[in-house]
N, C-alpha and C positions, 0 to 999 in steps of 0.2 A: 422297085419300091412297093411295099404293101401298105394299105390303109388299115390300121390296127386300132381297135377299141380296147382299152384296158381299164377295168374297174378297180377301185381301191388304190388309186395312185398316190395317195398322200403320204405313205410311209411303207416300210418293210419291203416285201417282195415287189409291191407295185411300183414304188419309187425307183428302185434299182432297175427293174425290168423296163420301165419307160425310158430310162437313160441308155441302157444297153441297146434296146431296139432302135432308138433314134440315132445312136452313133453308128448303127449298122446300115443306116440309110433309109429307114422306114418312116412313114408319116404316122406318128402316134397321137391318138386322141386320149389323153390322160384324164380320166374322169375321177371325180371325188365329190363328196358332199361339201356344202357350206364354203364355197370358194370366195365368198364376200364377207364371211364372218370368222368362224373358228379356224378354217383352213386358208384364210386369206394370205397369211405370210408364207405358208407352204406353197400355195399356187404361184405367188409372186416369185419366190426363190427358184422354183422349177422353171418358170418362164424365163427368168434371167439366165439360168444355167443354159437353157436351150439357145438363147441368143448368143451367149458367149461361145458356145460350141458350134454354132452355125448348123444346128440340126432342127428337125421338124417335130415339135411337140406343141399341141394345142390343148389348153386346159379347158375342160368342159364340166359344168355342174351336172351331177347325176347322183340320185339316190336310188339304189337298186330295189328298195322296198316300195317305191311309188310308181304306179303306172304313168301318171302325168309327167313325172320327172324323166323317166326313161324315154317316153315318146318324144318329149321336147328335146332331150339330148341327142337322140338318134336323128331327128329332123335337122338339128344344127350341124351334126357331123356330116350328114348326106349333102347338105348345102355347100360344104367345103370339099367333099371328096368326089364330086360329080356322080353321086349315086352309088359309089363303090364301097363295100365293106368286105375286105379280104379276110380279116382275122378278128375274132372276139376272144379276149382273155378274161375269164371270170376269176378275178383275184379278190374282190371285196369280201371280207369275212369278219366274223365276230367270234370270240373265244371265251371260255370260262374254266378255271381250275377251282374245284370245290365240290362239296357234297350236293347231289341232286336235290335233296330236300331244302337246301338253303336258297335255291332259286325259286322265285314265284313262277306259276304257270305262264304268266305274261312275259317274264324274262326268257323262259325257255322258248316260248312262241317267237319272241323277237329274234332269237338266235336262228331259228328255222327260217324266219322271214328273210334274213340277210343271206344265210349260207346255202339255203336250198331254193326257196321260192324266188329270191332275187336272181339266182342263177337261171332258173327256168324263165323268168320274166325277160332277162337279157337275151337268152337264146331265141325266144319267140319274137323279140323285137327285130333281130337281125336276119332271121331265116328267110323272110320273104325276098330280101335283096340278094341273099346268097343263092336262093333258088333261081332268080332271074339270071344270075351269072353262071349258074350250074357249077359253082366253085365256091370254096370257102373253107375255113378252118376254125373250129371252136376248141379252145384250150381251157380246161377248168382245173383250178387249184383245189385238189382234195387234200388228203393227209394220210400218213401212215396210221393215224388214229382211226381211220375208216375201217381198219382191220384189227384194231386193238380196243375192244370195248371194256376198258379198264375203269376201276373206281376213280372218283375224283374228276374224271373227264368224260362222264357219261353223256351229258347233253351235247357237248361239243362233238364227241365221237359219233353220236347218233346223227348229227347233221351231216358229217362228212361221209358216213356210210350211205345216207340217203342221197346225197348229191353224186356220189360215186355210182350208185345204182341207176339214178336218173341219166347220168352221162353214158353209161354202158348201153342203156336202151336207145338213146339218141344215136349212138355210134352205129348200131345195127339198122335203125330206121333210115338213117341218112346215107348209108353206104352206097346205094344205087343212085343217089342224087348228086354225086360229085362233091359232097361236103364231108370233110374229115372231122372226127372228134378225137381229142387226146386228153388223157387225165394225167396230171402230175401229182405225185404223192410225196411231198417233202416230209422229212423227219423234223426233229426239234431244231429250230433256229432262233435262239434267244434274242438276237439283235433285231428281229422284227418287232419286238416290244409289244406283241399283240396281247399278251396276258396281263401286262402291267396296266393296260387300258381297258381291262374287262369291267363288266358291270359289278356294282356293289350288291352283294346278295341281299334279297329282300327279307330273308328269314335266317339271319346268322345264329340266332339263339338255338336253333334246332341242332347245332353241332354238339351241344352238351349231352345228347342222347347216344353219341357214338363213342367207341372205345379209342384207346391210344393208338391202335394199329392204323386207323384211318388218318389220324393226325400226323403220324409218322410218315405214312405214304404220301399224304398231301405235301408235306415239307420236302420230300425227295423229288416230287414232280415239280414243285415250284423252283427248286434248285436247278433242275434240268433246264428250265426256261429263264434262268437268271443270267443276264449278260455278263460275260467274263472275257479274259484275255485270249482264250483259246476257242472261242465260238466259231462254228463253221460260217463261211462267208455266204451271205444271201445272194451274191453274184453267181453262185453255182446254179441256183434256181433260174435266174435270168438267162444264164448261158444255155441251159437245157431248153427253155422256151424259145430262144433264138434258133437253136438247132432244129427244133420241131417245125418252126416256120419255114426254115430253109430247105426242108426235105420235100421230096416229090409227093404229089397227091397219091393216096392209096398205099404209101410205103411207111407211114408213121405208125409207131407202136401205140396201142391203146393205152397202156399204162407206162409211166416212167417213175421209178422210185429214186429219190435223192436223199442221201444221208439217212438211210433207213436203219443204220446201226446193226447190232448183232441179229436182229430179227428180219433183216431185209430179205433173206432167202425164203423164210416162211411166208412173208407177205407176198412175195413173187409167186410162190406156189399156190397161195390162196387165190390170187388174181387169175392164174392159169386155170385153176379148178372152176372158177366162175365162167371163164371163157369157154371151157370144155362143156359145161352144163348148157349154156345158151346155144352153142354150136350144135350140140346133140339134139336139143329140142327143135331147132330150126331144120336140121337134117331130117328128123323124124316127120316133120310137117311138110317135107318136100320143098322147103325154101332154099336150103343150102345146096350148092351144086355138087359138093363132094363130101365124103365122110370126114367128120371132125378129126379123125386120127391122121388124115393126110393134110390137114390144114396147118398153116404156120401160126403157132400160138406165141404171143409176145407176153 
């Protein structure tokens, strides 16, 4: 049994992942904001589900954008886990489909606070305890959007590219500490409902300055994320996360692409190129023990 902290457990990937991992026998600390207000019913229903299934899920209030909230939540979790944190899953996220100009700088900043700074805050909160254990796993939900800087999803894609780069850096830094880092890059999963809950743009009138091509492209992207009868199952992502947790330390892939669509191979090649670049730099600096050409690239 692993002690697992999961952020963003109120819906989408987070909710199904909490359930899948708990049914696999793990102790899941399912964190979310506002468990006594806007998410009170969600927290109550998840708690009731866990009781019915006789599995271990503890609901914990946590806002990844707040130092105070994160510190309080981690203290609460440690008091129940006897000081152990085996796995951190960074799932909490915010998204937006629309022209960059329609978002205020404050709205773009908020997305970075959740998707990037929040991830870094969580990692820094758990690392001291993983270092004491000389063991741990950090899984971060990125996106194929991290490799697709397309119009209409610019700010969101930028946050995912940033958190991907941050995670790669942590992967190498922690390699000798016994702590694994894994990045999951899902494609479009409309049933996560993440875009229907996006921020209302602060400057919608700026759309009038753009041509029909951007309106048409926005409509096609919105359609891609609109729930329908043939949507991919979010349980696929939960299953991959469960597999990563079950693998041996040091044997996990750095990136895992899920439902990447026709561009999955191109995204994989980009990932491998990034790995090759970093490995080459480390080898040239005398840090890597063998030539990058002889290393196993995932």
